[in-house]
C-alpha positions in Angstrom: 29.7 86.1 62.5 29.3 89.4 63.0 30.3 88.4 66.5 33.3 86.0 65.4 34.9 88.0 63.4 34.9 90.5 66.3 36.2 88.4 69.4 38.5 87.5 66.5 39.9 91.3 65.8 40.0 91.4 69.6 41.7 88.2 70.1 44.4 89.8 67.3 44.6 92.8 69.2 44.9 91.3 72.3 48.3 89.3 71.3 49.5 92.1 69.3 49.1 93.5 72.9 50.2 91.3 75.2 53.5 90.7 72.5 53.9 95.0 72.8 53.4 94.8 76.4 55.9 91.7 76.6 58.3 93.5 74.6 58.2 97.0 76.7 58.8 94.3 79.5 61.6 92.4 77.9 63.4 96.1 76.5 62.9 97.3 80.0 64.7 94.5 81.5 67.1 93.1 79.2 68.1 96.0 76.5 71.0 98.3 77.0 70.3 101.8 79.5 73.5 103.0 79.6 74.4 106.1 77.7 78.5 106.8 78.6 81.0 106.6 75.9 83.3 105.6 78.3 83.8 101.3 79.6 82.5 102.0 82.5 81.5 105.5 85.6 81.9 104.9 88.7 78.8 106.1 91.4 79.4 106.7 94.9 75.6 105.9 96.9 76.3 108.0 100.5 75.4 106.6 103.6 71.9 107.3 104.3 71.2 107.7 100.5 67.2 107.4 98.9 66.7 105.5 96.2 65.7 109.2 95.2 69.4 110.2 95.6 70.6 107.5 93.6 68.5 108.6 90.7 69.6 111.2 90.6 73.4 109.8 90.4 72.4 107.7 87.7 70.1 109.7 85.6 73.2 111.6 83.5 74.7 108.2 82.2 71.3 106.4 81.9 68.7 106.4 78.2 65.5 106.1 79.9 66.0 106.7 84.6 62.1 105.3 84.6 62.8 102.1 82.6 65.2 101.6 86.0 62.5 103.4 88.2 60.0 99.8 87.6 62.9 97.0 88.0 64.5 98.4 91.1 60.9 98.8 91.9 60.3 94.7 91.2 63.5 93.6 92.1 63.2 95.5 96.3 65.7 98.0 95.8 64.2 101.3 95.6 63.3 100.2 99.5 67.0 99.1 100.5 69.9 101.6 98.8 72.8 100.4 100.1 75.8 102.8 100.1 79.0 102.3 98.5 81.2 103.3 95.8 79.3 101.2 92.2 81.5 100.7 88.4 78.5 100.3 85.7 79.4 99.0 82.8 79.0 100.7 79.0 75.6 98.5 77.6 74.8 97.5 80.7 70.8 96.8 80.6 68.3 97.8 84.3 68.5 94.4 85.6 72.4 94.2 85.4 72.1 98.0 87.1 70.4 97.1 89.7 72.0 93.9 90.6 75.7 95.7 90.6 73.8 98.5 92.7 72.4 96.1 95.5 74.9 93.4 95.6 78.8 95.3 93.6 80.5 98.1 96.7 84.0 97.7 95.2 86.6 98.2 97.5 89.1 101.3 97.1 92.7 101.4 97.8 93.5 103.4 100.5 97.0 104.5 100.7 98.8 106.9 103.3 102.6 108.0 104.3 104.9 110.5 105.3 101.6 112.7 107.5 103.4 115.7 110.9 100.0 115.3 112.2 96.9 113.2 113.1 95.3 116.1 111.1 97.7 115.7 107.9 96.8 112.1 108.3 92.7 112.5 109.0 93.2 115.2 105.7 94.4 112.6 103.4 92.3 109.5 104.5 89.1 111.6 104.2 90.0 112.1 100.0 90.0 108.7 99.9 86.5 107.2 102.0 83.5 108.8 102.6 83.8 109.7 106.3 85.1 113.6 106.7 88.4 114.5 108.0 87.0 116.1 111.2 85.1 112.7 112.2 88.0 111.1 111.5 90.5 113.7 113.9 87.8 113.4 116.3 87.4 109.0 117.0 91.5 109.5 116.5 91.8 111.5 119.5 88.9 110.0 121.3 90.3 110.0 124.9 88.4 106.5 125.0 89.8 105.3 122.8 93.1 106.1 123.5 93.4 105.4 127.1 92.1 101.4 126.0 94.8 101.3 124.1 97.9 102.9 126.1 98.2 106.2 123.7 97.3 109.6 124.3 97.1 112.1 121.2 101.6 112.9 121.0 102.3 109.4 120.2 98.3 108.3 118.5 100.2 108.7 115.5 102.7 106.3 116.3 99.5 103.4 115.7 99.4 104.0 111.2 101.3 102.2 109.8 102.1 104.1 106.5 100.8 101.1 104.1 98.0 100.2 101.0 94.7 98.9 102.4 91.6 97.6 101.0 88.7 99.6 102.4 84.7 100.4 100.8 84.3 103.6 100.3 81.9 104.1 102.8 83.4 102.4 105.4 83.7 105.1 108.6 85.7 107.1 110.7 85.3 104.7 113.6 86.1 101.6 110.8 89.3 103.1 110.0 90.4 103.9 112.7 89.9 100.0 114.2 91.0 98.6 111.6 94.1 100.5 111.6 94.7 99.4 115.2 94.5 95.7 114.0 96.9 96.2 110.8 99.3 98.0 114.1 99.3 94.6 115.8 99.3 92.7 113.2 102.3 94.7 111.8 104.7 94.2 115.1 105.2 90.5 114.5 106.5 88.5 117.3 109.9 89.1 115.3 109.5 92.4 115.9 108.9 92.9 119.4 111.4 91.2 120.0 113.7 93.3 118.4 112.5 96.1 120.0 113.4 94.6 123.2 116.4 93.3 122.4 117.9 97.4 121.6 115.1 97.8 124.9 112.8 100.0 123.2 109.1 100.1 123.4 107.0 99.7 120.1 106.2 103.2 120.9 109.4 104.3 121.4 110.8 102.7 118.1 108.2 104.8 116.1 109.8 108.3 117.7 112.9 106.8 116.8 112.5 106.5 113.0 110.4 109.3 112.2 113.7 111.3 113.4 115.6 108.8 110.8 112.4 109.1 108.5 113.6 113.4 108.7 117.0 113.2 108.6 117.2 111.4 104.8 115.2 110.0 102.1 117.4 108.0 101.3 116.0 104.4 102.4 119.8 102.8 101.7 121.2 105.0 103.9 118.5 105.1 107.3 119.9 102.6 109.1 122.9 103.8 109.2 121.2 107.3 109.9 119.5 104.7 113.2 123.1 103.2 114.4 124.4 107.4 115.1 121.2 107.8 117.4 121.1 104.5 119.2 124.7 105.2 120.0 124.3 108.8 121.6 120.6 106.9 123.4 122.3 104.4 124.6 125.6 105.9 125.9 123.0 108.8 127.7 123.3 111.5 125.1 121.1 113.5 124.4 120.1 113.0 120.3 120.5 116.4 119.4 118.2 115.8 116.3 117.8 118.8 114.4 113.9 117.6 112.9 113.2 117.7 116.7 113.9 121.7 117.2 112.3 122.0 114.0 109.4 119.9 115.2 109.3 121.8 118.3 109.2 125.0 116.4 106.3 124.5 114.9 105.0 122.7 118.1 104.8 126.1 120.2 103.9 128.6 116.8 101.1 126.0 115.8 102.3 126.8 112.3 103.1 122.9 110.8 102.7 124.6 107.5 106.1 126.9 108.0 109.4 125.6 106.0 112.5 125.7 107.9 115.2 124.5 106.1 118.2 125.8 108.2 118.6 125.3 112.6 120.0 128.3 114.5 121.6 128.5 117.3 118.9 130.2 118.9 116.5 127.8 118.5 118.4 124.5 120.1 117.5 126.8 123.7 113.4 126.6 122.7 112.1 125.1 126.2 109.8 122.4 124.9 110.3 118.5 125.2 110.5 117.4 121.6 114.0 119.9 121.8 116.2 116.6 122.0 119.2 119.9 122.0 117.6 120.8 125.4 116.4 117.2 127.3 118.0 113.6 127.2 114.9 111.9 127.0 112.9 111.0 123.5 110.4 113.4 122.5 106.9 112.3 123.6 105.8 111.4 119.9 106.4 111.3 116.6 107.7 114.9 115.3 106.2 112.7 112.2 104.9 109.5 110.4 107.8 107.0 110.0 107.2 104.0 107.2 108.3 100.6 107.4 111.2 100.9 106.3 112.1 103.8 108.7 110.4 101.4 111.4 113.0 98.3 110.1 115.6 100.9 110.3 116.3 101.4 114.1 114.8 97.8 114.8 118.1 96.5 112.7 119.9 99.6 113.0 123.3 99.3 111.9 126.5 98.9 114.6 129.3 100.9 113.6 130.9 103.1 116.1 129.1 106.8 114.4 127.5 109.3 116.8 127.2 112.4 114.3 126.6 112.9 111.1 126.0 115.9 108.7 125.0 116.7 105.3 127.2 115.8 102.5 127.4 118.0 99.8 129.3 117.0 97.5 126.8 113.6 97.7 123.4 115.4 97.7 121.0 113.6 99.7 123.4 111.3 101.9 125.3 112.5 105.3 129.1 112.3 105.9 129.5 110.3 109.4 132.3 110.5 111.9 133.2 109.3 115.0 134.6 111.9 116.5 133.7 115.4 117.4 136.9 116.8 116.0 136.3 114.9 112.7 132.5 116.3 113.1 133.4 119.6 113.0 135.5 119.2 109.8 133.2 117.9 107.7 130.6 120.4 109.1 132.9 123.4 108.3 131.8 121.7 104.2 128.5 122.0 104.6 128.2 125.3 107.0 130.5 127.0 103.7 128.0 125.4 101.0 124.8 126.2 102.8 125.8 130.1 102.9 126.9 130.0 99.3 122.9 129.2 99.0 121.8 132.5 101.2 119.9 130.2 103.0 119.5 132.2 106.7 115.7 130.5 107.7 
C-alpha cells in the first residue's frame, strides 16, 4: 500500500512536471516576447554577422532573449544567420521572430538625383544600403568595368539614371553598380535610341547636354526650350557658351566642388578646360551633373524654335528670356546685369 502511494505521488509529480515543462515550451514558442511599444521596429543584420551579433541587436526589444536562443537553436537559425533588413511586429512570439529572421528580408527604397559627381552619388547610396561609399566609388571607377561598357571616369555618371529603386539593404557595391547598368540599358529603349540618333547624339552625348540643361533651369516646363537653344547652337557649329560648364571647369580645376559660384566673370571664360564651352566647340567629356529623366527627355524632344540666346528673367524668377539674335539678347542681358549688381553678387 505504501509503495502504491509513492508510485502515485511520483506519477502525479511527473504529470505536473511534464505540464510545467510543456507550458514552458509553449510559452517560449508561442507567447509574445516583444517589449517595444511601437507597432514595429526595424533591425539591420550586417553581412557576415553571427548569432551573437543578431542577439545583441534584438536584446533591447525582447522580454527574454534566452527563450529566443532556444527556439533559434531548435529551428537551425543560429547556424544560418542571413544579412538584411527585418521588421519585427509588436507582440511577436519567438517562433514568428525566428521565421521573420529566416525569410523576411525586406527591400529598401533607394532614391537619388541631382548628384554632381560619382563621389556624391556614392555617398547618397551609402546612406541607404549597407555598402560604404568608398567601396561604391571603387567599383564605379573600376577600369575593367568601365572599359567593358564603353565608359570612362569622366562620363560614368551618365550610367546612373536618377529614380526610385528597390534593393535589399545588404546589396553589395558591385550589386548596386551592376543593377544600375541593367536599369540604364532598360531606360534607353528603342524609342529613346531612335530619338537620339535622329538629333545626331549618342546616349552619352544626350546626357552631357541634359546635364547642362539641368543646371541652367530648375523649371521642368522650360527645359525643352533651353535644350532647343543648345541644340540650335550645336547643329550650327557654334560653341555652347554655357555658364554651368565654366562653373564646373573651375571646380574641376581647383578640386573644390563645395564652392558656391553665383556669377561667372569674364576672366573665367578663358579657363583652359575641356569643360569650358566658351573656349571649345566640342561637348564636354562627360556630364557636369546628373541629369534627371525630365532633362534627358527634354533634349530628346527639344523644342524646335529659332532662339540662340537666353538670360535669367528678373521679372519672372526661375525662368529665362529668350532671343533670336545678339542685339535682342544684349537688351535682355542689361536688365539681368543691373539686377545682379543691385544684389551685390560678385562671385
